N, C-alpha and C positions, 0 to 999 in steps of 0.2 A: 702289723706293719708300722714302722716308725715314720712319722711325718716330719720332714725337715722344718725347723722353726721358720726359715725363710719362706718356704712354700705355704706354711700355715698362715704366716702373716699376710702373704699375698691373697690367700683364699678369703681370709677375714675382710681384708681391704676390698676385695672384689664384691663380696656379699654386701658390704656396707654401701659401696657405690651403687649397686643394683637397688638396694633398699631406698637409697636417697634419690635416685634418678627420678622416680615418679613425683616425689615431693618437690624436687627442684623444678621439674617440668610444670608442676601445678603452680608453684610460686611464680614462675616465669609467665604462665598463662594469666594468673591473677594480675600481675604487674601490667601485662599487655592489655588486659581488660580494663584496668583502672585508667590506662592512658588512651583507650580507644576513642573517647569523646571528651571534648572540652566542657568544663563547668559552664553552665548557661545554655548548653545544647539539650535537645529533647532526649538524645541517646543517653547522655549522662544521667538525667533525671529518671529515665526509664529503668536503667540498671540499678540506680540507687534505691528506688522505690520497690523494685522487685526483691532486692536484698533485705529491705527493712520490713516489708509486709507480704506475707505469703499469699494473700488473696488478691494481690494487684492484678487488674484487668486492663488490657490494652485493646482499644478499638481503632481500626485504621481503614483507610480507603483502599481500593484495589491496587492502586499504584504505590501505596505505602507512604505517600507524601503527607496526607492529612491523618493525624493520629491524636487520640486523647487517652489519658490514663485515669482509671477509676479505682477507688479504694473502699471495699466493703467495711474494712476495719475502722475507717474514718467516715462513717455515716453515708457511704455511697457518694462521697464527694468527687468532683472532677479535680484531680490533682494538678494537671497541666495539659497543654496541647501544643501542637506544632502544625505548620502548613508546608514544611519543606523537609520531611523525613528526619532521620536520626540526627543528622548534622544541623538541622534547622533550629532556630531560636525556640526556647521553651518559654511559654507565655505566663504560666502560673508561678507565683512566688512560693518557695518551700523553705521551711525553717529546718535546714539540714542538721544543725547542732542539736535541737530539741528532739528531732526524730531519731537520730542515731544514738542519743543518750538513753533512750527508753524511759526517761523520767516522766512521771505523771505529776503535773503541777496542781496546786490546791484550787486555784480560782478559775483557771482557763488554760487550755493547752493549745497555744497558737501554732499548730503544725503547718499552717498555710493551706494552699490549695486554690485553684482557679474558680471553683464554685462550691460553697458549702451550704448545707441546709441548717437553718436556725429557725427559731420561733420568736416572735415579739409578743408583748413589749419588753424592752430591756429595763426601763425605769418606770416610776410612778406607782400609784396604788394598785395597779393590776399587773405589775412586773412578775415575771417568773424567774428572775435572777436575784431577787432579794427576798429574804424571809420576813414574815409578819413583824411589823413594828421595828424593824432594823433601820438605822439611818442609811441614807443613800451615799455611802462612802465605799471606796474600793475594798476595804477590809471586809465588807459585808456582801460583796458582789461575787456570785458564783454561777458559772454557766452550768445548767443542768447536765448531768452526766450522759443522759440519753442523746444529747446533741453535741457532746464534747468528746467522750472517750468510749462510748459503747458502740458495738458493731451493728451494722444493718445486715439483715439476712438477704442473700441473693435468692430471688424467687422465680427468675426467668432470665434467659440469656440467648442471644443469637449473634450473628457476625456484626450487626449494626447497633444493637442496644442491649442494655442490662436493666433489669427491674429489681428494686430493693424494697424491703418492708421492715418496719419497726413499730412495736406497740410500746407506748409509754404512759406513765402516770405523773402528772405535774400538779403543783399547787402554787397559786399566785400569792402575792403580798397580802391580799385581803383574806386569804384562806380558801378560795374557791378551788375545787378539785377538777382536774381534766383527765379523762380517760380517752386516749387518742390512738388511732391507727394511722400510721404514715406509710404511704407508698410513693416511691420515687423511681421514675424511669428516665434513663439517660440514653439518647440516641445521637450517633454521629450522622451528620447530614451530608448528602452528596452535593456536588456542584449544581446539579439540576434542581435539587430541593432549595438550595441557597438562592438561585436565580428566581425561582418561583415565589419563595417566601418574601423576598425583598423587591420583587418585580424589576429585576435588573435586566438591562438590554445586553450589555457586554458580558462575556465570560472569559475575557483575557486577563485573568488574575490567578494567583495562587491563593488558596483559602483553606481554613478549617472552621467548621461550625458544628455546634451541637445544641440539641434541645433537651431541656429537662422538664418533665411533668411531675409536679409535686402535689400529691393529694393528701389532704388531712380530713379524717373522718371522726366524728363524735361517736365513740362506742360506749359512752356512759349512759346513765338513765335519766339525766337532767339536761335541759336545754342550756346552751351558753348564752348568757344575757348581758346586756351592756352594763347594767347596774352592779354586777358582780365580777365583771371582767371578761374581755374577749381576747382571743389570740389572733396572730397573723402569721402567715408564712413569710420567711425572711431569708433571702438568698444573698450571700456576700461573696464577691469575686476578688481575690487577692492577686494582683498582677505585678510582674517585675517592672520597675520604672527605669527610665533613663533621664538624663538632665533635661530632655526636651519633650516630655509628655504633657499634653494639654487635654483635659477632659472637656467635652463639648456636650451641652444639653440644649436641644431645641425646646422652646417653651411656647405655650399658647399666648398669643398676643392679646393685650388688654391692659387697662389702667389698674392701678392698685386698688381703687375703690370697687372695681368690678371683679378682678381676679386675685387680689391679695398681692403680697410681695413676690417679686420674681424668683428669689432664691432665699432659703433659710440658711444662714451661715453662723448660727449662734449655738452650735453644738458644744464646741470646746473654746468658746470665746470667738469674737468676730475675726473673720479671715482678713488678712492685710489686703489693701487695695491693689498692690502690685501682684497679687496672686488670684484675684477674683474680679472679672470684668463682665459686663453684660451689654447687649443691644436689645432692641425691641423683640427679637425672636430667638436670641441665643444667650446662654451663659457659658463663660469660659473659666476654667479652674486649673491652676498650675499644679500638676501632680508628679513632682520629681522625687518624692520620698524624702524631702529635706525640711519640711515644715508641717507640723501636725495641725490638721484642720478638717472640717467636714461640712458638706453642703447638702441640702435636700430640697425637693420640689413637691409641693402639695398637689392633690388631684385636680385643682383648678388650673395649675400651671403645667404639670407633667404631660408629656406626650407618650407615645409607645416606645420612644428611643432615648438612649443616652449612649455616648461613645467617647472614644479618645483617639488622639493621633500622636504617635511616637515619631517625631521628625528625625531623630537620630537613626532609627532602624527602619523608617519608611513603612510603618505598619498602621493600618486603620482598624480600629476595634469598634464593634457595634453591639450593644445589648438591646434586646427587644422583648417587650411584654405586651399583653393586651392593654390598649389605651385606657388609663384610669377614667372613671366617670366622675363628673363634678360632684354628684350627690353621694359618692362612696365615702365612707369614714375609714381613716387609717389610725392605727394605734400610735400613741405618743410615747416615745422612749426616753424623754427627759428624766434625769435622776432627781426627781422631786415629787411631792404631792401636787397633782395637777388640777387646775381649774377645768380644763377640757382634755380628758384622756383620749379623745378621738380626733385630735387635731394634728395627726402625724403626717409624714411624707410618704409618697409612693416610690420615688426614686432618690437615690443618694450617691454621693461619692466621698471617699475618705482619702486623705493624703497623710501618710505616716511621716513622722519626724522625731527629732530628739525630745525627750522629756526634760523637765527642769534639772534633773540630776545628770543630764548628758547621755543617759542610756537610751537605747532605741531597739525596738523589736525587729524592725525591718532592715532596710527600707522596702516599702511596697506602696501601692495605691489600690483602692477598691472602687468597683462599680457595684451598686446594690439595688435590689428591687424588693418590694413588699406586696403582699396581697392586701385587699381590704380587710378590716376587722371581721372576724368570722363568727356570726351569730348562728350557730348550727344546732338544730334539734337532734335528739338521739337518732343515729342511723344516717344522718345527713353528712355529705362530704363536699369539699371544695377543691378545685384544681387550679393551681397557679403555675402557668407555663412560662418559661424564660428561654430565649435563644441567645447564644453568644456567637459572634462572627469575628474572625480576624482575616484581614485582606492585605496582600502585598502585590503591587503592580506598578506600572508607570504612573507618574503623577497625573497624567491625563485621565486614566481610568479611575484612579482613586478620587480625583476631583469629581468625576461624574457620580460616583457612589456617595461621596460626602455631601455634595450639593443636593442630591435627591433625598437622602435619609436625614442628614443633620442640618440641612438648609444653609450650608456655608461651605466655601471652597477650602481646599488644602492651603492655598496661599494665604487666605484670610486667617486660618487657624495659626499658621506659622508666624504671622505678623502680630499676634495679640500680645505675647510676652517677650 
């Protein structure tokens, strides 16, 4: 039977349209998906991270308001969190360009994330970031791959928490070898747990909070000793800034002769006076992502808390650890051969800013905590636990929380800079 060219053309056209329809529908769905959430929202980051990392894990409250995102591929780090669902603000800073490029950088892969697991010290004769006898310059600084690009194994999971594990072998600047087993458990906290942990009276707030337990075990056959170098657990939290973020650190009251300096601001050169201020019981640091600087607090000054207030977004953030003991020693991360390699800080904050050439990684700011230096015998372990809280509420309620935890009111924080 002869088929008319006209009908043949229509048949081919129809088949083509049928074949194209699912593709066009798929493209439309993808476009809709791309436009579902605004950049800066938790929903945007959730979809982005699920697309980039197959192992991405989301933990959320029953009402789906409070959520956190975890990545086994990135050492079990907390990538970001929110207190108001998919449309809510995403608190963790992410390096979208680096993540989507799939590039692996030579020295350090700054993918971002609201809490990442590292080990100290960074500099000095016991550094694990510099090879033996190399000068303390950036060209010789390398983040160990075990805490930079290697995946942590998921060893347990339920609706509220995920447990990760990683074994690693590291060598410090002096040549000391460390055989380590790391276990990290991340748990999203309920509002009841938040109230109990911080002993809060009111529950009239939106919140998201999580706890990370970070256990380091010496699985080698030699004790870790001060003279050959000790390690520390180091947690760094990269946050999205606004022009109105102020870091607040309550400090132990006392004279310099008794407690030492209130704050160490000599990491990257002295912080400008208009960005760092202090009272007898608080230190304030402008953390707008516009000027590079870092501050730290010794175990003689540090309390169990450091936090920040974002006056633009009306968000109060609290980081909590076990209160440092005055007699505890902390590793020194200064990039030099040190007279005292155990004179480091327990709590830190970093503000990102342009480098001399005008380039900038962020902008972001960081809240950081460290464990004491770990003198572990074979088979011994140490757990460094950190809790991170974000609150949004009326100024009255945020005032109550801030005065109780940070020893200063929201109005006083807003008036500092």
